[in-house]
MIBAMAR-158038 format. One record per residue (C-alpha): residue number from 1; x, y, z; residue in three letters. Coordinates in Angstrom, 2 decimals. Layout:
# MIBAMAR-158038
<seq->NUM px->X py->Y pz->Z type->ALA>
...
***
This chain:
# MIBAMAR-158038
<seq->1 px->8.40 py->217.17 pz->-132.88 type->MET>
<seq->2 px->10.17 py->219.89 pz->-131.15 type->ASP>
<seq->3 px->14.12 py->219.42 pz->-131.91 type->LEU>
<seq->4 px->15.00 py->222.57 pz->-130.26 type->PHE>
<seq->5 px->13.17 py->222.40 pz->-127.21 type->GLU>
<seq->6 px->13.76 py->224.74 pz->-124.36 type->ASP>
<seq->7 px->15.38 py->222.08 pz->-122.32 type->ASP>
<seq->8 px->18.38 py->221.96 pz->-124.58 type->LEU>
<seq->9 px->20.97 py->224.31 pz->-125.00 type->PRO>
<seq->10 px->21.17 py->225.88 pz->-128.90 type->GLN>
<seq->11 px->23.46 py->224.14 pz->-131.09 type->ILE>
<seq->12 px->26.46 py->226.20 pz->-131.97 type->PRO>
<seq->13 px->26.98 py->227.71 pz->-135.55 type->ASP>
<seq->14 px->30.20 py->225.06 pz->-135.60 type->ARG>
<seq->15 px->31.67 py->222.32 pz->-138.21 type->VAL>
<seq->16 px->32.55 py->219.42 pz->-135.64 type->TYR>
<seq->17 px->31.60 py->218.09 pz->-132.31 type->PHE>
<seq->18 px->32.75 py->215.66 pz->-129.74 type->THR>
<seq->19 px->30.76 py->212.92 pz->-128.29 type->ILE>
<seq->20 px->31.13 py->214.85 pz->-124.96 type->GLY>
<seq->21 px->29.79 py->218.44 pz->-126.81 type->GLU>
<seq->22 px->26.91 py->216.06 pz->-128.52 type->ALA>
<seq->23 px->25.90 py->214.25 pz->-125.70 type->SER>
<seq->24 px->25.34 py->217.59 pz->-123.40 type->ARG>
<seq->25 px->23.50 py->219.43 pz->-126.76 type->LEU>
<seq->26 px->21.08 py->216.55 pz->-127.33 type->CYS>
<seq->27 px->20.79 py->215.17 pz->-123.60 type->GLY>
<seq->28 px->22.08 py->211.57 pz->-124.44 type->VAL>
<seq->29 px->24.66 py->209.91 pz->-122.78 type->LYS>
<seq->30 px->28.03 py->209.32 pz->-124.73 type->PRO>
<seq->31 px->27.17 py->205.46 pz->-124.37 type->HIS>
<seq->32 px->23.55 py->206.00 pz->-125.93 type->VAL>
<seq->33 px->25.29 py->208.03 pz->-128.91 type->LEU>
<seq->34 px->27.74 py->204.90 pz->-129.73 type->ARG>
<seq->35 px->24.61 py->202.53 pz->-129.77 type->TYR>
<seq->36 px->22.14 py->204.53 pz->-131.82 type->TRP>
<seq->37 px->25.42 py->204.86 pz->-134.30 type->GLU>
<seq->38 px->25.12 py->201.17 pz->-134.58 type->GLN>
<seq->39 px->21.43 py->201.34 pz->-134.88 type->GLU>
<seq->40 px->20.64 py->204.22 pz->-137.17 type->PHE>
<seq->41 px->22.18 py->204.63 pz->-140.50 type->GLU>
<seq->42 px->21.80 py->208.23 pz->-140.79 type->GLN>
<seq->43 px->23.67 py->208.38 pz->-138.04 type->LEU>
<seq->44 px->27.36 py->208.28 pz->-138.67 type->SER>
<seq->45 px->29.61 py->211.11 pz->-137.27 type->PRO>
<seq->46 px->33.31 py->210.94 pz->-139.18 type->ASP>
<seq->47 px->35.74 py->208.98 pz->-136.86 type->LYS>
<seq->48 px->39.41 py->210.16 pz->-136.59 type->ARG>
<seq->49 px->42.90 py->209.36 pz->-134.92 type->ARG>
<seq->50 px->42.10 py->206.63 pz->-132.15 type->GLY>
<seq->51 px->38.64 py->206.54 pz->-133.39 type->ASN>
<seq->52 px->37.63 py->209.84 pz->-132.21 type->ARG>
<seq->53 px->33.83 py->210.80 pz->-133.05 type->ARG>
<seq->54 px->33.38 py->214.38 pz->-134.70 type->TYR>
<seq->55 px->29.35 py->215.17 pz->-135.07 type->TYR>
<seq->56 px->28.61 py->217.38 pz->-137.55 type->ARG>
<seq->57 px->25.51 py->219.19 pz->-137.49 type->TYR>
<seq->58 px->23.07 py->217.34 pz->-139.09 type->GLN>
<seq->59 px->23.91 py->214.54 pz->-137.11 type->ASP>
<seq->60 px->23.00 py->216.98 pz->-133.89 type->LEU>
<seq->61 px->19.91 py->217.47 pz->-135.46 type->ILE>
<seq->62 px->19.83 py->213.13 pz->-136.27 type->MET>
<seq->63 px->19.95 py->212.64 pz->-132.57 type->ILE>
<seq->64 px->17.70 py->214.69 pz->-131.54 type->ARG>
<seq->65 px->15.07 py->213.90 pz->-133.70 type->ARG>
<seq->66 px->15.79 py->209.99 pz->-132.25 type->ILE>
<seq->67 px->15.72 py->211.81 pz->-128.61 type->ARG>
<seq->68 px->12.02 py->213.02 pz->-129.50 type->ALA>
<seq->69 px->10.67 py->209.97 pz->-131.14 type->LEU>
<seq->70 px->12.01 py->207.76 pz->-128.33 type->VAL>
<seq->71 px->11.66 py->209.98 pz->-125.08 type->HIS>
<seq->72 px->9.08 py->212.28 pz->-125.94 type->GLN>
<seq->73 px->6.58 py->210.47 pz->-128.02 type->GLN>
<seq->74 px->7.04 py->206.79 pz->-126.63 type->GLY>
<seq->75 px->8.69 py->205.20 pz->-129.89 type->PHE>
<seq->76 px->10.65 py->202.00 pz->-129.55 type->THR>
<seq->77 px->14.14 py->202.00 pz->-131.32 type->LEU>
<seq->78 px->12.68 py->200.08 pz->-134.02 type->SER>
<seq->79 px->9.51 py->202.27 pz->-134.36 type->GLY>
<seq->80 px->11.99 py->205.46 pz->-134.57 type->ALA>
<seq->81 px->13.57 py->203.51 pz->-136.85 type->LYS>
<seq->82 px->10.79 py->203.13 pz->-139.03 type->SER>
<seq->83 px->9.39 py->206.53 pz->-138.40 type->ARG>
<seq->84 px->12.49 py->207.97 pz->-139.51 type->ILE>
<seq->85 px->12.84 py->206.37 pz->-142.99 type->ARG>
<seq->86 px->9.39 py->206.98 pz->-143.37 type->ASP>
<seq->87 px->9.94 py->210.39 pz->-143.03 type->GLU>
<seq->88 px->12.59 py->210.69 pz->-145.16 type->ASP>
<seq->89 px->11.19 py->208.87 pz->-148.06 type->GLU>
<seq->90 px->8.47 py->210.97 pz->-148.07 type->ALA>
<seq->91 px->10.77 py->214.03 pz->-148.02 type->ARG>
<seq->92 px->12.66 py->212.67 pz->-151.02 type->GLN>
<seq->93 px->9.36 py->211.81 pz->-152.77 type->ASP>
<seq->94 px->8.32 py->215.71 pz->-152.33 type->ALA>
<seq->95 px->11.85 py->216.36 pz->-153.90 type->GLN>
<seq->96 px->11.63 py->214.28 pz->-156.28 type->HIS>
<seq->97 px->7.99 py->215.89 pz->-157.09 type->ASP>
<seq->98 px->9.12 py->219.48 pz->-156.84 type->ASP>
<seq->99 px->11.94 py->218.23 pz->-159.10 type->SER>
<seq->100 px->9.58 py->217.19 pz->-161.75 type->LYS>
<seq->101 px->7.54 py->220.23 pz->-161.22 type->GLY>
<seq->102 px->10.17 py->222.82 pz->-162.14 type->MET>
<seq->103 px->11.33 py->220.46 pz->-165.39 type->ALA>
<seq->104 px->7.43 py->220.77 pz->-166.33 type->LEU>
<seq->105 px->7.52 py->224.51 pz->-166.11 type->ARG>
<seq->106 px->10.93 py->224.78 pz->-168.21 type->GLU>
<seq->107 px->9.57 py->222.48 pz->-170.85 type->VAL>
<seq->108 px->6.15 py->224.53 pz->-170.82 type->ILE>
<seq->109 px->8.10 py->228.06 pz->-170.82 type->ARG>
<seq->110 px->10.17 py->226.92 pz->-173.22 type->GLU>
<seq->111 px->6.84 py->225.45 pz->-175.70 type->LEU>
<seq->112 px->5.55 py->228.83 pz->-175.50 type->GLU>
<seq->113 px->8.76 py->230.63 pz->-176.68 type->GLN>
<seq->114 px->8.54 py->228.21 pz->-179.56 type->VAL>
<seq->115 px->4.69 py->229.44 pz->-179.91 type->ARG>
<seq->116 px->5.46 py->232.87 pz->-180.12 type->ARG>
<seq->117 px->8.47 py->232.47 pz->-182.28 type->LEU>
<seq->118 px->5.94 py->230.56 pz->-184.96 type->LEU>
<seq->119 px->3.08 py->233.49 pz->-184.79 type->SER>
<seq->120 px->5.77 py->235.76 pz->-185.43 type->ASP>
***
């Protein structure tokens, strides 16, 4: 899935984007963005004065991810939610496995140091 398609403009290196900017950068109408906020818990822009929405860079990545699933791969919104949830869980599991591996390597390193001390 290509979140940085040629038909979409590059996302500028900024902290916040208005709903109009997010709409233009992601190729999704503002009313669709507001609807997706209700459907996808991962999409939660900051809301400030007068309920104005300010999207972060990671929000724009999520919007492009949803757009790619729905418009390019033919997923329903329900299917896109499931796919995103599954991908996020798999990513978290992989990170958890990485941290276990790092902890195990640290224990092995410490045991090797103890062995060296005992052999001296």
